[in-house]
PDB file with SEQRES, HELIX, SHEET and CRYST1 records, atoms N, CA, C and O in Angstrom:
SEQRES   1 A   84  UNK UNK UNK UNK UNK UNK UNK UNK UNK UNK UNK UNK UNK          
SEQRES   2 A   84  UNK UNK UNK UNK UNK UNK UNK UNK UNK UNK UNK UNK UNK          
SEQRES   3 A   84  UNK UNK UNK UNK UNK UNK UNK UNK UNK UNK UNK UNK UNK          
SEQRES   4 A   84  UNK UNK UNK UNK UNK UNK UNK UNK UNK UNK UNK UNK UNK          
SEQRES   5 A   84  UNK UNK UNK UNK UNK UNK UNK UNK UNK UNK UNK UNK UNK          
SEQRES   6 A   84  UNK UNK UNK UNK UNK UNK UNK UNK UNK UNK UNK UNK UNK          
SEQRES   7 A   84  UNK UNK UNK UNK UNK UNK                                      
HELIX    1 AA1 UNK A    2  UNK A   19  1                                  18    
HELIX    2 AA2 UNK A   20  UNK A   22  5                                   3    
HELIX    3 AA3 UNK A   23  UNK A   26  1                                   4    
HELIX    4 AA4 UNK A   44  UNK A   46  5                                   3    
HELIX    5 AA5 UNK A   78  UNK A   83  1                                   6    
SHEET    1 AA1 3 UNK A  47  UNK A  52  0                                        
SHEET    2 AA1 3 UNK A  62  UNK A  66 -1                                        
SHEET    3 AA1 3 UNK A  69  UNK A  73 -1                                        
CRYST1    1.000    1.000    1.000  90.00  90.00  90.00 P 1           1          
ATOM      1  N   UNK A   1    -158.857 157.585  92.355  1.00  0.00           N  
ATOM      2  CA  UNK A   1    -157.513 157.933  92.565  1.00  0.00           C  
ATOM      3  C   UNK A   1    -156.926 158.597  91.328  1.00  0.00           C  
ATOM      4  O   UNK A   1    -156.255 159.623  91.445  1.00  0.00           O  
ATOM      5  N   UNK A   2    -157.164 158.035  90.142  1.00  0.00           N  
ATOM      6  CA  UNK A   2    -156.685 158.724  88.929  1.00  0.00           C  
ATOM      7  C   UNK A   2    -157.481 160.031  88.669  1.00  0.00           C  
ATOM      8  O   UNK A   2    -156.874 160.979  88.170  1.00  0.00           O  
ATOM      9  N   UNK A   3    -158.574 160.128  88.920  1.00  0.00           N  
ATOM     10  CA  UNK A   3    -159.349 161.310  88.727  1.00  0.00           C  
ATOM     11  C   UNK A   3    -158.836 162.365  89.637  1.00  0.00           C  
ATOM     12  O   UNK A   3    -158.666 163.502  89.195  1.00  0.00           O  
ATOM     13  N   UNK A   4    -158.570 162.068  90.904  1.00  0.00           N  
ATOM     14  CA  UNK A   4    -158.020 163.091  91.836  1.00  0.00           C  
ATOM     15  C   UNK A   4    -156.695 163.637  91.297  1.00  0.00           C  
ATOM     16  O   UNK A   4    -156.458 164.844  91.279  1.00  0.00           O  
ATOM     17  N   UNK A   5    -155.909 162.780  90.893  1.00  0.00           N  
ATOM     18  CA  UNK A   5    -154.406 163.226  90.357  1.00  0.00           C  
ATOM     19  C   UNK A   5    -154.719 164.216  89.153  1.00  0.00           C  
ATOM     20  O   UNK A   5    -154.152 165.308  89.111  1.00  0.00           O  
ATOM     21  N   UNK A   6    -155.583 163.844  88.219  1.00  0.00           N  
ATOM     22  CA  UNK A   6    -155.843 164.608  86.998  1.00  0.00           C  
ATOM     23  C   UNK A   6    -156.363 165.935  87.435  1.00  0.00           C  
ATOM     24  O   UNK A   6    -155.873 166.967  86.978  1.00  0.00           O  
ATOM     25  N   UNK A   7    -157.377 165.950  88.338  1.00  0.00           N  
ATOM     26  CA  UNK A   7    -157.863 167.243  88.859  1.00  0.00           C  
ATOM     27  C   UNK A   7    -156.800 168.046  89.640  1.00  0.00           C  
ATOM     28  O   UNK A   7    -156.815 169.274  89.555  1.00  0.00           O  
ATOM     29  N   UNK A   8    -155.925 167.446  90.357  1.00  0.00           N  
ATOM     30  CA  UNK A   8    -154.869 168.187  90.998  1.00  0.00           C  
ATOM     31  C   UNK A   8    -153.725 168.778  89.911  1.00  0.00           C  
ATOM     32  O   UNK A   8    -153.130 169.836  90.115  1.00  0.00           O  
ATOM     33  N   UNK A   9    -153.551 168.099  88.956  1.00  0.00           N  
ATOM     34  CA  UNK A   9    -152.579 168.539  87.945  1.00  0.00           C  
ATOM     35  C   UNK A   9    -153.349 169.678  87.188  1.00  0.00           C  
ATOM     36  O   UNK A   9    -152.759 170.746  87.030  1.00  0.00           O  
ATOM     37  N   UNK A  10    -154.533 169.536  86.743  1.00  0.00           N  
ATOM     38  CA  UNK A  10    -155.222 170.600  86.099  1.00  0.00           C  
ATOM     39  C   UNK A  10    -155.344 171.888  86.873  1.00  0.00           C  
ATOM     40  O   UNK A  10    -155.218 172.990  86.340  1.00  0.00           O  
ATOM     41  N   UNK A  11    -155.620 171.682  88.283  1.00  0.00           N  
ATOM     42  CA  UNK A  11    -155.690 172.884  89.136  1.00  0.00           C  
ATOM     43  C   UNK A  11    -154.324 173.523  89.298  1.00  0.00           C  
ATOM     44  O   UNK A  11    -154.250 174.751  89.353  1.00  0.00           O  
ATOM     45  N   UNK A  12    -153.315 172.822  89.373  1.00  0.00           N  
ATOM     46  CA  UNK A  12    -151.929 173.411  89.507  1.00  0.00           C  
ATOM     47  C   UNK A  12    -151.602 174.133  88.223  1.00  0.00           C  
ATOM     48  O   UNK A  12    -151.055 175.234  88.287  1.00  0.00           O  
ATOM     49  N   UNK A  13    -151.897 173.591  87.078  1.00  0.00           N  
ATOM     50  CA  UNK A  13    -151.606 174.245  85.814  1.00  0.00           C  
ATOM     51  C   UNK A  13    -152.294 175.599  85.760  1.00  0.00           C  
ATOM     52  O   UNK A  13    -151.677 176.619  85.450  1.00  0.00           O  
ATOM     53  N   UNK A  14    -153.671 175.587  86.089  1.00  0.00           N  
ATOM     54  CA  UNK A  14    -154.514 176.818  86.144  1.00  0.00           C  
ATOM     55  C   UNK A  14    -153.881 177.818  87.045  1.00  0.00           C  
ATOM     56  O   UNK A  14    -153.660 178.967  86.660  1.00  0.00           O  
ATOM     57  N   UNK A  15    -153.594 177.406  88.211  1.00  0.00           N  
ATOM     58  CA  UNK A  15    -152.979 178.200  89.175  1.00  0.00           C  
ATOM     59  C   UNK A  15    -151.649 178.877  88.709  1.00  0.00           C  
ATOM     60  O   UNK A  15    -151.477 180.076  88.927  1.00  0.00           O  
ATOM     61  N   UNK A  16    -150.707 178.124  88.072  1.00  0.00           N  
ATOM     62  CA  UNK A  16    -149.625 178.691  87.449  1.00  0.00           C  
ATOM     63  C   UNK A  16    -149.890 179.770  86.455  1.00  0.00           C  
ATOM     64  O   UNK A  16    -149.352 180.877  86.482  1.00  0.00           O  
ATOM     65  N   UNK A  17    -150.865 179.315  85.472  1.00  0.00           N  
ATOM     66  CA  UNK A  17    -151.139 180.189  84.374  1.00  0.00           C  
ATOM     67  C   UNK A  17    -151.856 181.498  84.957  1.00  0.00           C  
ATOM     68  O   UNK A  17    -151.659 182.568  84.381  1.00  0.00           O  
ATOM     69  N   UNK A  18    -152.584 181.449  85.951  1.00  0.00           N  
ATOM     70  CA  UNK A  18    -153.192 182.612  86.491  1.00  0.00           C  
ATOM     71  C   UNK A  18    -152.178 183.537  87.158  1.00  0.00           C  
ATOM     72  O   UNK A  18    -152.251 184.745  86.933  1.00  0.00           O  
ATOM     73  N   UNK A  19    -151.168 183.010  88.024  1.00  0.00           N  
ATOM     74  CA  UNK A  19    -150.297 183.873  88.629  1.00  0.00           C  
ATOM     75  C   UNK A  19    -149.143 184.304  87.787  1.00  0.00           C  
ATOM     76  O   UNK A  19    -148.424 185.220  88.186  1.00  0.00           O  
ATOM     77  N   UNK A  20    -148.924 183.723  86.679  1.00  0.00           N  
ATOM     78  CA  UNK A  20    -147.854 184.198  85.767  1.00  0.00           C  
ATOM     79  C   UNK A  20    -148.150 185.463  85.082  1.00  0.00           C  
ATOM     80  O   UNK A  20    -147.244 186.115  84.563  1.00  0.00           O  
ATOM     81  N   UNK A  21    -149.479 185.873  85.053  1.00  0.00           N  
ATOM     82  CA  UNK A  21    -149.785 187.094  84.362  1.00  0.00           C  
ATOM     83  C   UNK A  21    -149.231 188.367  85.289  1.00  0.00           C  
ATOM     84  O   UNK A  21    -148.980 189.471  84.805  1.00  0.00           O  
ATOM     85  N   UNK A  22    -149.102 188.074  86.527  1.00  0.00           N  
ATOM     86  CA  UNK A  22    -148.780 189.302  87.331  1.00  0.00           C  
ATOM     87  C   UNK A  22    -147.206 189.474  87.331  1.00  0.00           C  
ATOM     88  O   UNK A  22    -146.764 190.522  87.803  1.00  0.00           O  
ATOM     89  N   UNK A  23    -146.381 188.581  86.868  1.00  0.00           N  
ATOM     90  CA  UNK A  23    -145.047 188.680  86.973  1.00  0.00           C  
ATOM     91  C   UNK A  23    -144.315 189.752  86.076  1.00  0.00           C  
ATOM     92  O   UNK A  23    -143.307 190.333  86.477  1.00  0.00           O  
ATOM     93  N   UNK A  24    -144.875 189.980  84.854  1.00  0.00           N  
ATOM     94  CA  UNK A  24    -144.181 191.172  84.123  1.00  0.00           C  
ATOM     95  C   UNK A  24    -144.074 192.455  84.858  1.00  0.00           C  
ATOM     96  O   UNK A  24    -143.017 193.079  84.762  1.00  0.00           O  
ATOM     97  N   UNK A  25    -145.106 192.952  85.628  1.00  0.00           N  
ATOM     98  CA  UNK A  25    -145.030 194.126  86.327  1.00  0.00           C  
ATOM     99  C   UNK A  25    -144.221 193.961  87.496  1.00  0.00           C  
ATOM    100  O   UNK A  25    -143.461 194.871  87.825  1.00  0.00           O  
ATOM    101  N   UNK A  26    -144.303 192.813  88.219  1.00  0.00           N  
ATOM    102  CA  UNK A  26    -143.686 192.571  89.519  1.00  0.00           C  
ATOM    103  C   UNK A  26    -142.158 192.540  89.358  1.00  0.00           C  
ATOM    104  O   UNK A  26    -141.450 192.866  90.311  1.00  0.00           O  
ATOM    105  N   UNK A  27    -141.621 192.155  88.176  1.00  0.00           N  
ATOM    106  CA  UNK A  27    -140.195 191.890  87.941  1.00  0.00           C  
ATOM    107  C   UNK A  27    -139.635 193.153  87.294  1.00  0.00           C  
ATOM    108  O   UNK A  27    -138.458 193.081  86.943  1.00  0.00           O  
ATOM    109  N   UNK A  28    -140.256 194.248  87.089  1.00  0.00           N  
ATOM    110  CA  UNK A  28    -139.649 195.373  86.610  1.00  0.00           C  
ATOM    111  C   UNK A  28    -138.731 196.028  87.689  1.00  0.00           C  
ATOM    112  O   UNK A  28    -139.136 196.431  88.780  1.00  0.00           O  
ATOM    113  N   UNK A  29    -137.498 196.080  87.262  1.00  0.00           N  
ATOM    114  CA  UNK A  29    -136.438 196.590  88.301  1.00  0.00           C  
ATOM    115  C   UNK A  29    -135.845 197.838  87.649  1.00  0.00           C  
ATOM    116  O   UNK A  29    -135.390 197.739  86.509  1.00  0.00           O  
ATOM    117  N   UNK A  30    -135.821 198.967  88.275  1.00  0.00           N  
ATOM    118  CA  UNK A  30    -135.145 200.203  87.592  1.00  0.00           C  
ATOM    119  C   UNK A  30    -133.654 199.909  87.452  1.00  0.00           C  
ATOM    120  O   UNK A  30    -133.023 199.222  88.256  1.00  0.00           O  
ATOM    121  N   UNK A  31    -133.096 200.541  86.264  1.00  0.00           N  
ATOM    122  CA  UNK A  31    -131.776 200.371  86.063  1.00  0.00           C  
ATOM    123  C   UNK A  31    -130.729 201.117  86.942  1.00  0.00           C  
ATOM    124  O   UNK A  31    -129.595 200.703  87.182  1.00  0.00           O  
ATOM    125  N   UNK A  32    -131.252 202.220  87.363  1.00  0.00           N  
ATOM    126  CA  UNK A  32    -130.301 203.071  88.222  1.00  0.00           C  
ATOM    127  C   UNK A  32    -131.117 203.468  89.555  1.00  0.00           C  
ATOM    128  O   UNK A  32    -132.197 204.056  89.499  1.00  0.00           O  
ATOM    129  N   UNK A  33    -130.531 203.111  90.681  1.00  0.00           N  
ATOM    130  CA  UNK A  33    -131.013 203.628  91.948  1.00  0.00           C  
ATOM    131  C   UNK A  33    -129.950 204.210  92.792  1.00  0.00           C  
ATOM    132  O   UNK A  33    -128.823 203.768  92.571  1.00  0.00           O  
ATOM    133  N   UNK A  34    -130.067 205.105  93.711  1.00  0.00           N  
ATOM    134  CA  UNK A  34    -129.119 205.608  94.474  1.00  0.00           C  
ATOM    135  C   UNK A  34    -129.210 205.206  95.895  1.00  0.00           C  
ATOM    136  O   UNK A  34    -130.283 205.269  96.496  1.00  0.00           O  
ATOM    137  N   UNK A  35    -128.142 204.805  96.437  1.00  0.00           N  
ATOM    138  CA  UNK A  35    -128.035 204.447  97.899  1.00  0.00           C  
ATOM    139  C   UNK A  35    -127.063 205.365  98.607  1.00  0.00           C  
ATOM    140  O   UNK A  35    -127.249 205.676  99.784  1.00  0.00           O  
ATOM    141  N   UNK A  36    -126.046 205.795  97.918  1.00  0.00           N  
ATOM    142  CA  UNK A  36    -124.994 206.706  98.572  1.00  0.00           C  
ATOM    143  C   UNK A  36    -124.964 208.050  97.792  1.00  0.00           C  
ATOM    144  O   UNK A  36    -125.107 208.114  96.571  1.00  0.00           O  
ATOM    145  N   UNK A  37    -124.785 209.016  98.533  1.00  0.00           N  
ATOM    146  CA  UNK A  37    -124.956 210.390  97.960  1.00  0.00           C  
ATOM    147  C   UNK A  37    -123.717 211.152  98.146  1.00  0.00           C  
ATOM    148  O   UNK A  37    -123.000 210.955  99.127  1.00  0.00           O  
ATOM    149  N   UNK A  38    -123.427 212.052  97.200  1.00  0.00           N  
ATOM    150  CA  UNK A  38    -122.297 213.012  97.462  1.00  0.00           C  
ATOM    151  C   UNK A  38    -122.656 214.213  98.235  1.00  0.00           C  
ATOM    152  O   UNK A  38    -123.756 214.745  98.088  1.00  0.00           O  
ATOM    153  N   UNK A  39    -121.760 214.662  99.061  1.00  0.00           N  
ATOM    154  CA  UNK A  39    -122.076 215.804  99.916  1.00  0.00           C  
ATOM    155  C   UNK A  39    -121.384 217.027  99.454  1.00  0.00           C  
ATOM    156  O   UNK A  39    -121.149 217.895 100.295  1.00  0.00           O  
ATOM    157  N   UNK A  40    -121.016 217.211  98.188  1.00  0.00           N  
ATOM    158  CA  UNK A  40    -120.303 218.382  97.784  1.00  0.00           C  
ATOM    159  C   UNK A  40    -120.967 218.877  96.541  1.00  0.00           C  
ATOM    160  O   UNK A  40    -121.513 218.051  95.811  1.00  0.00           O  
ATOM    161  N   UNK A  41    -120.974 220.172  96.224  1.00  0.00           N  
ATOM    162  CA  UNK A  41    -121.677 220.630  95.084  1.00  0.00           C  
ATOM    163  C   UNK A  41    -120.789 220.308  93.802  1.00  0.00           C  
ATOM    164  O   UNK A  41    -119.570 220.165  93.895  1.00  0.00           O  
ATOM    165  N   UNK A  42    -121.419 220.213  92.706  1.00  0.00           N  
ATOM    166  CA  UNK A  42    -120.758 220.075  91.401  1.00  0.00           C  
ATOM    167  C   UNK A  42    -120.889 221.414  90.659  1.00  0.00           C  
ATOM    168  O   UNK A  42    -121.991 221.960  90.618  1.00  0.00           O  
ATOM    169  N   UNK A  43    -119.884 221.936  90.107  1.00  0.00           N  
ATOM    170  CA  UNK A  43    -120.049 223.172  89.374  1.00  0.00           C  
ATOM    171  C   UNK A  43    -120.935 223.077  88.164  1.00  0.00           C  
ATOM    172  O   UNK A  43    -120.791 222.110  87.416  1.00  0.00           O  
ATOM    173  N   UNK A  44    -121.784 223.941  87.919  1.00  0.00           N  
ATOM    174  CA  UNK A  44    -122.777 223.901  86.882  1.00  0.00           C  
ATOM    175  C   UNK A  44    -122.113 223.760  85.475  1.00  0.00           C  
ATOM    176  O   UNK A  44    -122.767 223.227  84.579  1.00  0.00           O  
ATOM    177  N   UNK A  45    -120.953 224.172  85.256  1.00  0.00           N  
ATOM    178  CA  UNK A  45    -120.382 224.072  84.007  1.00  0.00           C  
ATOM    179  C   UNK A  45    -119.765 222.645  83.793  1.00  0.00           C  
ATOM    180  O   UNK A  45    -119.323 222.361  82.679  1.00  0.00           O  
ATOM    181  N   UNK A  46    -119.720 221.761  84.796  1.00  0.00           N  
ATOM    182  CA  UNK A  46    -119.246 220.401  84.669  1.00  0.00           C  
ATOM    183  C   UNK A  46    -120.453 219.446  84.492  1.00  0.00           C  
ATOM    184  O   UNK A  46    -120.260 218.257  84.241  1.00  0.00           O  
ATOM    185  N   UNK A  47    -121.734 219.979  84.626  1.00  0.00           N  
ATOM    186  CA  UNK A  47    -122.841 219.076  84.572  1.00  0.00           C  
ATOM    187  C   UNK A  47    -123.260 218.955  83.125  1.00  0.00           C  
ATOM    188  O   UNK A  47    -123.411 219.920  82.376  1.00  0.00           O  
ATOM    189  N   UNK A  48    -123.445 217.621  82.776  1.00  0.00           N  
ATOM    190  CA  UNK A  48    -123.944 217.388  81.341  1.00  0.00           C  
ATOM    191  C   UNK A  48    -125.440 217.083  81.292  1.00  0.00           C  
ATOM    192  O   UNK A  48    -126.159 217.497  80.382  1.00  0.00           O  
ATOM    193  N   UNK A  49    -125.884 216.328  82.326  1.00  0.00           N  
ATOM    194  CA  UNK A  49    -127.263 215.813  82.425  1.00  0.00           C  
ATOM    195  C   UNK A  49    -127.776 215.656  83.791  1.00  0.00           C  
ATOM    196  O   UNK A  49    -127.050 215.221  84.685  1.00  0.00           O  
ATOM    197  N   UNK A  50    -128.990 215.990  83.984  1.00  0.00           N  
ATOM    198  CA  UNK A  50    -129.599 215.789  85.341  1.00  0.00           C  
ATOM    199  C   UNK A  50    -130.975 215.048  85.115  1.00  0.00           C  
ATOM    200  O   UNK A  50    -131.783 215.450  84.278  1.00  0.00           O  
ATOM    201  N   UNK A  51    -131.180 214.004  85.866  1.00  0.00           N  
ATOM    202  CA  UNK A  51    -132.348 213.211  85.857  1.00  0.00           C  
ATOM    203  C   UNK A  51    -132.794 212.685  87.101  1.00  0.00           C  
ATOM    204  O   UNK A  51    -131.938 212.441  87.951  1.00  0.00           O  
ATOM    205  N   UNK A  52    -134.049 212.461  87.360  1.00  0.00           N  
ATOM    206  CA  UNK A  52    -134.642 211.893  88.498  1.00  0.00           C  
ATOM    207  C   UNK A  52    -134.493 210.441  88.367  1.00  0.00           C  
ATOM    208  O   UNK A  52    -134.574 209.886  87.271  1.00  0.00           O  
ATOM    209  N   UNK A  53    -134.249 209.740  89.595  1.00  0.00           N  
ATOM    210  CA  UNK A  53    -134.155 208.310  89.425  1.00  0.00           C  
ATOM    211  C   UNK A  53    -135.672 207.812  89.317  1.00  0.00           C  
ATOM    212  O   UNK A  53    -136.623 208.573  89.500  1.00  0.00           O  
ATOM    213  N   UNK A  54    -135.794 206.518  89.016  1.00  0.00           N  
ATOM    214  CA  UNK A  54    -137.215 205.921  88.913  1.00  0.00           C  
ATOM    215  C   UNK A  54    -137.968 206.028  90.129  1.00  0.00           C  
ATOM    216  O   UNK A  54    -137.390 206.020  91.217  1.00  0.00           O  
ATOM    217  N   UNK A  55    -139.345 206.139  90.017  1.00  0.00           N  
ATOM    218  CA  UNK A  55    -140.091 206.066  91.188  1.00  0.00           C  
ATOM    219  C   UNK A  55    -140.121 204.696  91.807  1.00  0.00           C  
ATOM    220  O   UNK A  55    -140.597 204.552  92.932  1.00  0.00           O  
ATOM    221  N   UNK A  56    -139.616 203.646  91.098  1.00  0.00           N  
ATOM    222  CA  UNK A  56    -139.633 202.240  91.691  1.00  0.00           C  
ATOM    223  C   UNK A  56    -138.470 202.102  92.590  1.00  0.00           C  
ATOM    224  O   UNK A  56    -138.376 201.062  93.243  1.00  0.00           O  
ATOM    225  N   UNK A  57    -137.454 203.143  92.719  1.00  0.00           N  
ATOM    226  CA  UNK A  57    -136.331 203.134  93.627  1.00  0.00           C  
ATOM    227  C   UNK A  57    -136.867 203.364  95.043  1.00  0.00           C  
ATOM    228  O   UNK A  57    -137.869 204.051  95.241  1.00  0.00           O  
ATOM    229  N   UNK A  58    -136.145 202.745  96.061  1.00  0.00           N  
ATOM    230  CA  UNK A  58    -136.624 202.875  97.401  1.00  0.00           C  
ATOM    231  C   UNK A  58    -136.312 204.256  97.855  1.00  0.00           C  
ATOM    232  O   UNK A  58    -137.033 204.710  98.744  1.00  0.00           O  
ATOM    233  N   UNK A  59    -135.313 205.027  97.368  1.00  0.00           N  
ATOM    234  CA  UNK A  59    -134.928 206.278  97.838  1.00  0.00           C  
ATOM    235  C   UNK A  59    -135.093 207.376  96.702  1.00  0.00           C  
ATOM    236  O   UNK A  59    -134.602 207.112  95.604  1.00  0.00           O  
ATOM    237  N   UNK A  60    -135.716 208.531  96.875  1.00  0.00           N  
ATOM    238  CA  UNK A  60    -135.706 209.473  95.909  1.00  0.00           C  
ATOM    239  C   UNK A  60    -134.406 210.088  95.713  1.00  0.00           C  
ATOM    240  O   UNK A  60    -133.738 210.433  96.687  1.00  0.00           O  
ATOM    241  N   UNK A  61    -133.966 210.262  94.426  1.00  0.00           N  
ATOM    242  CA  UNK A  61    -132.586 210.985  94.337  1.00  0.00           C  
ATOM    243  C   UNK A  61    -132.579 211.529  92.853  1.00  0.00           C  
ATOM    244  O   UNK A  61    -133.425 211.249  92.003  1.00  0.00           O  
ATOM    245  N   UNK A  62    -131.507 212.336  92.688  1.00  0.00           N  
ATOM    246  CA  UNK A  62    -131.228 212.871  91.353  1.00  0.00           C  
ATOM    247  C   UNK A  62    -129.859 212.396  90.880  1.00  0.00           C  
ATOM    248  O   UNK A  62    -128.883 212.477  91.626  1.00  0.00           O  
ATOM    249  N   UNK A  63    -129.781 211.917  89.688  1.00  0.00           N  
ATOM    250  CA  UNK A  63    -128.688 211.423  89.049  1.00  0.00           C  
ATOM    251  C   UNK A  63    -128.069 212.457  88.201  1.00  0.00           C  
ATOM    252  O   UNK A  63    -128.672 212.816  87.190  1.00  0.00           O  
ATOM    253  N   UNK A  64    -126.789 213.037  88.543  1.00  0.00           N  
ATOM    254  CA  UNK A  64    -126.146 214.022  87.828  1.00  0.00           C  
ATOM    255  C   UNK A  64    -124.964 213.353  87.099  1.00  0.00           C  
ATOM    256  O   UNK A  64    -124.178 212.589  87.660  1.00  0.00           O  
ATOM    257  N   UNK A  65    -124.904 213.726  85.732  1.00  0.00           N  
ATOM    258  CA  UNK A  65    -123.918 213.249  84.896  1.00  0.00           C  
ATOM    259  C   UNK A  65    -122.867 214.259  84.644  1.00  0.00           C  
ATOM    260  O   UNK A  65    -123.192 215.402  84.324  1.00  0.00           O  
ATOM    261  N   UNK A  66    -121.575 213.897  84.774  1.00  0.00           N  
ATOM    262  CA  UNK A  66    -120.433 214.812  84.341  1.00  0.00           C  
ATOM    263  C   UNK A  66    -119.564 214.001  83.501  1.00  0.00           C  
ATOM    264  O   UNK A  66    -119.829 212.819  83.285  1.00  0.00           O  
ATOM    265  N   UNK A  67    -118.513 214.594  83.004  1.00  0.00           N  
ATOM    266  CA  UNK A  67    -117.437 213.906  82.235  1.00  0.00           C  
ATOM    267  C   UNK A  67    -116.856 212.827  83.037  1.00  0.00           C  
ATOM    268  O   UNK A  67    -116.452 211.815  82.464  1.00  0.00           O  
ATOM    269  N   UNK A  68    -116.777 212.949  84.320  1.00  0.00           N  
ATOM    270  CA  UNK A  68    -116.144 211.974  85.133  1.00  0.00           C  
ATOM    271  C   UNK A  68    -117.115 210.797  85.488  1.00  0.00           C  
ATOM    272  O   UNK A  68    -116.652 209.770  85.984  1.00  0.00           O  
ATOM    273  N   UNK A  69    -118.368 210.922  85.257  1.00  0.00           N  
ATOM    274  CA  UNK A  69    -119.318 209.851  85.623  1.00  0.00           C  
ATOM    275  C   UNK A  69    -120.678 210.296  86.163  1.00  0.00           C  
ATOM    276  O   UNK A  69    -121.144 211.415  85.950  1.00  0.00           O  
ATOM    277  N   UNK A  70    -121.222 209.433  86.807  1.00  0.00           N  
ATOM    278  CA  UNK A  70    -122.566 209.780  87.347  1.00  0.00           C  
ATOM    279  C   UNK A  70    -122.552 209.920  88.981  1.00  0.00           C  
ATOM    280  O   UNK A  70    -121.907 209.140  89.682  1.00  0.00           O  
ATOM    281  N   UNK A  71    -123.219 210.841  89.433  1.00  0.00           N  
ATOM    282  CA  UNK A  71    -123.272 211.015  90.965  1.00  0.00           C  
ATOM    283  C   UNK A  71    -124.677 211.158  91.456  1.00  0.00           C  
ATOM    284  O   UNK A  71    -125.536 211.819  90.872  1.00  0.00           O  
ATOM    285  N   UNK A  72    -124.854 210.500  92.561  1.00  0.00           N  
ATOM    286  CA  UNK A  72    -126.204 210.557  93.181  1.00  0.00           C  
ATOM    287  C   UNK A  72    -126.241 211.708  94.077  1.00  0.00           C  
ATOM    288  O   UNK A  72    -125.284 211.943  94.815  1.00  0.00           O  
ATOM    289  N   UNK A  73    -127.425 212.538  94.057  1.00  0.00           N  
ATOM    290  CA  UNK A  73    -127.498 213.759  94.849  1.00  0.00           C  
ATOM    291  C   UNK A  73    -128.847 213.763  95.454  1.00  0.00           C  
ATOM    292  O   UNK A  73    -129.832 213.456  94.783  1.00  0.00           O  
ATOM    293  N   UNK A  74    -128.923 214.092  96.667  1.00  0.00           N  
ATOM    294  CA  UNK A  74    -130.213 214.215  97.308  1.00  0.00           C  
ATOM    295  C   UNK A  74    -131.093 215.416  96.584  1.00  0.00           C  
ATOM    296  O   UNK A  74    -130.568 216.486  96.279  1.00  0.00           O  
ATOM    297  N   UNK A  75    -132.392 215.143  96.360  1.00  0.00           N  
ATOM    298  CA  UNK A  75    -133.171 216.103  95.558  1.00  0.00           C  
ATOM    299  C   UNK A  75    -133.287 217.414  96.174  1.00  0.00           C  
ATOM    300  O   UNK A  75    -133.605 218.378  95.477  1.00  0.00           O  
ATOM    301  N   UNK A  76    -133.034 217.552  97.555  1.00  0.00           N  
ATOM    302  CA  UNK A  76    -133.246 218.800  98.203  1.00  0.00           C  
ATOM    303  C   UNK A  76    -131.911 219.615  98.420  1.00  0.00           C  
ATOM    304  O   UNK A  76    -131.819 220.555  99.209  1.00  0.00           O  
ATOM    305  N   UNK A  77    -130.899 219.144  97.633  1.00  0.00           N  
ATOM    306  CA  UNK A  77    -129.551 219.856  97.699  1.00  0.00           C  
ATOM    307  C   UNK A  77    -129.721 221.293  97.233  1.00  0.00           C  
ATOM    308  O   UNK A  77    -130.273 221.519  96.156  1.00  0.00           O  
ATOM    309  N   UNK A  78    -129.275 222.253  97.992  1.00  0.00           N  
ATOM    310  CA  UNK A  78    -129.508 223.730  97.532  1.00  0.00           C  
ATOM    311  C   UNK A  78    -128.879 223.953  96.242  1.00  0.00           C  
ATOM    312  O   UNK A  78    -129.507 224.607  95.410  1.00  0.00           O  
ATOM    313  N   UNK A  79    -127.605 223.455  95.930  1.00  0.00           N  
ATOM    314  CA  UNK A  79    -126.910 223.817  94.769  1.00  0.00           C  
ATOM    315  C   UNK A  79    -127.550 223.220  93.488  1.00  0.00           C  
ATOM    316  O   UNK A  79    -127.349 223.728  92.385  1.00  0.00           O  
ATOM    317  N   UNK A  80    -128.327 222.127  93.669  1.00  0.00           N  
ATOM    318  CA  UNK A  80    -128.927 221.311  92.644  1.00  0.00           C  
ATOM    319  C   UNK A  80    -130.110 222.326  92.009  1.00  0.00           C  
ATOM    320  O   UNK A  80    -130.345 222.342  90.800  1.00  0.00           O  
ATOM    321  N   UNK A  81    -130.714 223.041  92.828  1.00  0.00           N  
ATOM    322  CA  UNK A  81    -131.744 223.867  92.358  1.00  0.00           C  
ATOM    323  C   UNK A  81    -131.319 224.902  91.390  1.00  0.00           C  
ATOM    324  O   UNK A  81    -132.106 225.246  90.509  1.00  0.00           O  
ATOM    325  N   UNK A  82    -130.219 225.394  91.472  1.00  0.00           N  
ATOM    326  CA  UNK A  82    -129.619 226.373  90.689  1.00  0.00           C  
ATOM    327  C   UNK A  82    -129.219 225.811  89.149  1.00  0.00           C  
ATOM    328  O   UNK A  82    -129.147 226.525  88.149  1.00  0.00           O  
ATOM    329  N   UNK A  83    -128.989 224.423  89.200  1.00  0.00           N  
ATOM    330  CA  UNK A  83    -128.593 223.755  87.924  1.00  0.00           C  
ATOM    331  C   UNK A  83    -129.839 223.518  87.111  1.00  0.00           C  
ATOM    332  O   UNK A  83    -129.864 223.753  85.903  1.00  0.00           O  
ATOM    333  N   UNK A  84    -130.900 223.040  87.798  1.00  0.00           N  
ATOM    334  CA  UNK A  84    -132.172 222.571  87.126  1.00  0.00           C  
ATOM    335  C   UNK A  84    -132.677 223.736  86.451  1.00  0.00           C  
ATOM    336  O   UNK A  84    -133.722 223.669  85.803  1.00  0.00           O  
TER     337      UNK A  84                                                      
END                                                                             
């Protein structure tokens, strides 16, 4: 009985140690993802920065930064191609 408990505990410890190695990659969450998009163009003189969202985000998007804040834009927006 005692040997069975020891084997069970050792097996559980090994299982936890083995599965814990996968967590650092699985827990990486992107800082900024877009779920709502603007439907109006932003004048190019107001744009400070343009960047793609992380590939870990569920929806592809472009994050446009202006003096007023950050806006999510669909990557195929025609006006965005002129700014890039």
